[in-house]
KOLDO-540785 format. One line per field, with one value per residue (C-alpha): residue in one letter; y, z, x; residue number from 1. Coordinates in Angstrom, 2 decimals. Last residue first. Example, Ala and Ser with C-alpha at 12.3 -4.5 7.8 and 13.67 -1.06 7.14 Angstrom:
residuo = c(s, a) .
yy = c(-1.06, -4.50) .
zz = c(7.14, 7.80) .
xx = c(13.67, 12.30) .
num = c(2, 1) .
This chain:
residuo = c(k, v, n, h, f, l, k, h, s, v, c, h, d, r, a, h, l, f, d, f, l, e, e, t, c, e, e, q, t, n, s, r, s, s, v, r, a, e, c, i, e, l, r, e, k, l, h, v, c, h, e, t, q, e, c, k, a, r, i, t, e, l, p, d, v, m, e, e, e, e, e, e, e, e, e, e, e, a, p, p, d, e, e, e, e, d, p, d, g, h, t, l, m) .
yy = c(7.03, 6.81, 10.02, 12.02, 8.64, 8.55, 12.06, 13.00, 9.81, 9.93, 13.40, 12.09, 8.98, 10.91, 13.12, 10.23, 8.28, 11.24, 11.82, 7.95, 7.76, 11.04, 9.51, 6.14, 7.29, 5.25, 6.39, 3.69, 4.41, 2.56, 2.63, 6.12, 6.76, 4.75, 6.85, 10.25, 9.09, 7.63, 10.84, 12.92, 10.63, 11.16, 15.03, 15.08, 12.81, 15.25, 18.30, 16.35, 15.21, 18.86, 20.32, 17.76, 15.15, 12.28, 12.91, 12.11, 8.99, 7.76, 8.47, 6.12, 3.51, 3.69, 3.44, 0.10, -0.31, -2.83, -2.83, -5.84, -7.95, -7.10, -8.04, -11.37, -12.07, -11.33, -13.94, -16.67, -15.92, -16.12, -19.76, -21.02, -21.97, -25.70, -28.44, -31.97, -31.67, -31.36, -34.72, -36.51, -38.47, -40.76, -43.15, -44.13, -47.13) .
zz = c(8.61, 6.49, 7.67, 4.46, 2.56, 3.29, 3.08, 0.01, -1.65, -0.82, -2.60, -5.79, -5.69, -5.56, -8.38, -10.43, -9.72, -10.63, -13.92, -14.81, -14.23, -16.35, -19.25, -19.05, -19.08, -22.19, -25.30, -28.05, -27.86, -28.39, -25.65, -24.29, -20.74, -19.16, -21.22, -20.05, -16.37, -16.49, -18.16, -15.31, -12.54, -13.85, -14.05, -10.52, -9.29, -10.85, -9.08, -5.80, -6.30, -6.74, -3.80, -1.21, -0.18, -2.13, -0.25, 2.95, 1.79, 0.33, 3.73, 5.44, 2.57, 3.22, 6.82, 6.76, 9.47, 12.03, 13.98, 12.11, 13.16, 16.87, 16.57, 14.99, 18.02, 20.66, 18.84, 18.92, 22.71, 23.41, 22.78, 19.60, 20.35, 20.94, 18.59, 19.76, 22.88, 21.02, 19.19, 22.36, 22.78, 20.24, 21.39, 19.72, 20.64) .
xx = c(23.61, 20.25, 17.86, 18.42, 18.15, 14.41, 13.34, 15.20, 14.54, 10.77, 10.45, 12.10, 9.81, 6.80, 8.00, 8.88, 5.84, 3.62, 5.39, 5.52, 1.82, 1.14, 3.61, 1.88, -1.79, -2.61, -4.52, -5.16, -9.10, -12.15, -14.78, -13.90, -14.82, -12.05, -9.46, -10.74, -11.05, -7.64, -6.31, -8.15, -6.64, -3.26, -3.46, -4.79, -2.17, 0.50, -1.17, -1.18, 2.62, 3.70, 1.53, 2.88, 0.44, 1.77, 4.96, 3.45, 1.90, 5.29, 6.91, 4.46, 4.80, 8.66, 8.22, 6.45, 3.94, 3.86, 0.52, -0.92, 2.08, 1.61, -2.26, -1.03, 1.25, -1.39, -3.80, -1.00, -0.55, -4.27, -4.04, -6.15, -9.76, -10.12, -11.57, -10.79, -12.91, -16.32, -15.52, -15.35, -12.24, -10.66, -8.00, -4.94, -2.77) .
num = c(93, 92, 91, 90, 89, 88, 87, 86, 85, 84, 83, 82, 81, 80, 79, 78, 77, 76, 75, 74, 73, 72, 71, 70, 69, 68, 67, 66, 65, 64, 63, 62, 61, 60, 59, 58, 57, 56, 55, 54, 53, 52, 51, 50, 49, 48, 47, 46, 45, 44, 43, 42, 41, 40, 39, 38, 37, 36, 35, 34, 33, 32, 31, 30, 29, 28, 27, 26, 25, 24, 23, 22, 21, 20, 19, 18, 17, 16, 15, 14, 13, 12, 11, 10, 9, 8, 7, 6, 5, 4, 3, 2, 1) .
């Protein structure tokens, strides 16, 4: 037989343990993302990212264009990933 208590008693705050687990999960950082961010700061990547942003600004300012920034995007991603590969795989043992 089920009995229903006071409706205020049914809703309880989650236990403190669950909140602590959520905080721990938020603190985890993907090392790949960290290395990518560092590589994006290098002179070569900064230059290529600027070229990409200039292209994107130019394309978005036009109402009718077939231009895309694919080449600039690939150049930037290639340079960043090249940098990442040297940093990431150098530490793998």
